[in-house]
N, C-alpha and C positions, 0 to 999 in steps of 0.2 A: 727327263721331264715328267714321264708318267708316274714315277715313284713319288716326285714332289706333289703332283695333283692328288694322288691317293692319300698322302699324308695330310694334305690340307683339308681334303673331304673328311677324313676320319676325325680330324681335330674339330671341324665345324659340327660334325654329327655329335661328337661327344659334348661340345658346348651346348648344342641345342637340347640334348638330353638333360644336361644339368639345369638349364633354364626352365625346362618343362617340369622337372622335379621341384624347383623352387616355387614356381607358380602353383603347382599341385599342393605343395605343403602350405602355401599361404591360403589357398581356397579352403583346405581342410581345417586350418586353424580358425579361419573366419566362420566356417560352418559350425565348428565345435563351439565357438564363443556364442553364436546366435542360438544354438540349441541349449547351451548352458543358461543364457539369459531367459529363454522362453519357457524351458521346462523345469528350471530349478525353482522350487516354490518359495513363496514369501511366508515364512513362519511367524506366528504371533502367539504370545501367551501372556496372561495377566492374572493378578490376584488382587482382591479387595476385601476389606474387613471394616465393619462399622459397629462400634461399642461405645457410643457416646461421642466418638470422634472418628473421622474417616481416615482410613489408610489404604493406599492403592499403589500398585507397582505393575509396570508392564514392559515388555520387550518385543521388538520387531526386527527380524534378521532376514538377510537375503544373501545368496551365493555362499553358502556354508559359513555364515556368520562373518564374512568379509566386511560386509556392510551391516551395521546394527544400530538400532536406535532404542535407548532405554529411558524411561521416565518414572517418576515417583512423586507421590503427594502424601504429606504427613503434617498434621497440625497447622494447616494453612500455608505450608511451604512446599514449593515444587522445585523439582531438580530434573534436568534432562541432559543426555549425553548422546553424541553422534560419533561412532567410531568407524574408521576404515583401517583394516589390518591392525585393529587394536589401538589405533592412535585417536585420541579424543580431539576432533576437529574444532569444537568449541573453545576448548582451552588454548589450542594453538592460535586461534584467531585473537582470543583475549590477550595472549602474551604479545602478539604482533602489535595490537593496538597500544598496549602499555609501552612497548618499546619505541613506537612512533611518537607517542606523547612525551616520553623522556627525551628523545632526540630533539623535538620541538622546544622543550623547556631548556635544553642545553644551548641551542642555537639562540634562543631569546636572551639567555644570560650572557652569551658571548657578545651579542650585539649591544646590550646595556653597558657592558665593560668597555667596549670600543668607544661608545658615545661619551662615557665619563672621561676616558683618556683624551679625547679630542677636546672636550671642554677644559680639562686641566691644561692642555697645551695652548689653548686660545687665551686663557686668563692672563699670562704674563705680557703677551702682545698687546692686549687691550689696555693693560695698566701703563705699559710704556707709551702707547699712542695718546692716552688721556693726559699723561704728565707733560709731554711736549718740551720744547726748548724755551729759554728765557726770551729770545727774539720773537718767537711766535706769540708768546703771551702779551708782549708789548704791542705787536700789531693787532691782536684781538682787542686790547683795550682801546686802541686808537680808533678802531672801527665801530665801537659801541655807540658814540653820539650819532654817527651817521645812520646807524640802525634805528635808533630812537626816532629821529626826525622822519625817516621813511615810514615807520609804523604810525606816527601821528597823522601823516598825510593820508595813508590808507584808511585809517579810522574815520577821518573827516568824509572822505568819498563814500565809504559805506554808510554813514548816517545820512548823507544827502540822498543816496539811492533808496534807503529805507523810507525816508519821508515822501519821496515821489511815488513809490509803490503804494504806501498807505493812502495817499490822496486819490490814486487811480482806483483802488479797491472801494473806497468810500463812495465815489461817483457811480461805480457799477452797482453797489448795493442800493443807492438811492433810486437809480433807474429800474432795477429789479423790483424794488418795493412799491412801484407805482403800477398797479394792475391795470391793464388795458381793457377796453370793452370786448375785444375779440377773445381774450382769455377768459373773461367772465362768462360769455355765452358758451364757450368751449366746454367749460366746467359744468354748466347747467345741462348741456347736451349729454355729457358723459354720465351724469347722475340719472338722467331720464332713461338712457339706454342700458344702464346696469342691470336692472331686473330682467330685461329681455335677454341679455347675455347669459345671465345665470340660468334662466329657463332653457335656452338653447343648449348650454353646456350639460345641463341635467338630462335632457332628452338624448343628447349624443352619447352620454355615458350608458343610458339604458339600451340604446341601439347596439353598443359595443358589447354589453353584457349578454343580450339575447343572442348576438352573433356567435359569441364564444360558447354559450350553452348549446346552440344548435350544432356547432362544429364538434363539440365534445360528444353530443348525443350520436351524431353521425359516426364518430370515431369509435364509440362504444358499440354501436350496432354492427359495424364492420368487424370488429374484433369478436363479437358474439357469433356472427355468421361464420367467421374463420374457425372458431372453437367447435361449432356444431357441424362443420363440414365432414364429409366422409374421409378425406385425406388425414385430417387432424385425429379424428377418432381411431382410424387405423394405425396411426403412428403411436397413439396412446396405448393401443392394445399390444403392439409389437414391443413397445418399451416396457410395459408391464410384464409380458412374458419373459423377456430377457432379464429384467431385474430380479424376478423371482428366481430364475435359473441361476443368476449370479449370487443371490442370497443363499440359495442351496449349496453352492460351492464354498462360499465364504463361512458358512455357519461353523461354530466350533465343533471339533471332533471329540474334545473332551470338555465336559461341563459338569462341575461338581460344586456343591454348596449347601448351606443350611440358612434358613431364614426363620427367625423367631419374632412374631408380631402379635400385637394385641392393642385394642382401642380403648379398653375399659368398659365397653358396652358389648355384652355377648352377642346381641343381635347383629350389630355392625360388623363384629369380628367374624361371625358366621357368613354374612354376605360376601366379605372380602375373601374368605376361604373358598367359597363357591366360585367366585370369579377367577381365582388363582387355579382352581382345579380345571377350568376350561383350558388353560395354557399348559396343562400337564403333558400334552402331546408334543408340545414344542421343546420343552427342555428335558423330558424323560424322567427316568428315575434318579439321575444324578443330583437333582436339587430337592432337598427335603424341606417342606414348609410346615412349621410347627406353631399352631396357634396358641395364644394365651387368653383365655376368657375371663381372667380375673383382673389382670394389671395392664396398664397402657405401656407398651414397650416396643422397641424395634432394634433388633440386633441381627447380624448376619455375617456370613463370609462366603466368598464366591472365588472360583478358579476356572479359567477357560484356557483352551489351547486349540490352535487350528492352523491352517495353511491355505494358500491359494496360489495357483500357477498363473503366470502372465499369459501363457498360451490361451488359457480360458478367456481372459479379458479380450485378447486379440480376436478370437473366434466370434465373440459376442459383438465387438465393434464392426468386424467385417460383415457379419450377418445382417446388422442394422443398415449399414451403408449400401449393401447390394440389394436390399428389399425394395419392391415397387412402392411400398408405403412411404419410405424415405424420399424417393423421387417426387412422388405426388405432393408430399409435405413441403418440400423445398420449392416446388412450383407455386403452391398456394401461398407460401410465405413471401415469395418475391412479389406476387400480385398484391398482397396486403401492404407490403412496403411501398409499392408504386401508388396505391390508393390513398395511403396516409401521407 
């Protein structure tokens, strides 16, 4: 008995170890997937060129190009592709739609064929029923006079009823055509009260307009107070800081290009060149701006490349949601909804 219990205990212990190993492997797999999703960057790159016509091409990829989106523009035509493991999803969807449309057309054609077959089957039966036997034809001919006499009686009764209804309608018209004294005075009273009704309706419309203007003014005043409140301004500040931080992470790591421009007026070209020089700190030495002080032209080419990690976006969202400014902003927003 003791040997059996030790064997069962060893078996259960081994089974528990196997279950724990499976659970641990699943947890590690889930953790690896989460880390891969959060820390694997979203890479993007693009190129554009303008020389009388615009040409542009770009690509966004994620998870080591497992998921990728490409797009292009040339001579007014656009093209885009979404690939997962190298399979173009858009083409697959188009093929499925075409296949479904073909199946519907085939089913409609089958239904039309069935209807035609049913009509062709019914035509001989109808011809046989219309032909009939000689005895039936004689019975029909014998019944024709009775039918004619019954039709004549029905027509006479219809004529008599039409005459009676016409006499009743003429009497009603005559009675209606005799205006009474009460109707005459009622008409005069309505004509006298018509200007007063018009004036009353006009002032009612004015009151409604002023009430709407007053409600709109109060509504605009409450929104202005909400915008100028400390909670809203604090939320604007924290959003501005986080958006600037996000732009700093998203900005291209590689930026190269050349721009040739000219307005035909040396003075205007020089002013634009001065404004472009202010932005030199943003794009650095990678972009060269070449002015043309003689001719009006605009040509150029540009290439960008960069990446952004989803963990950065997650940290920014968590930072905003955990801030006191967000809590105060939500409270002020709820109060504004109740007031409106």
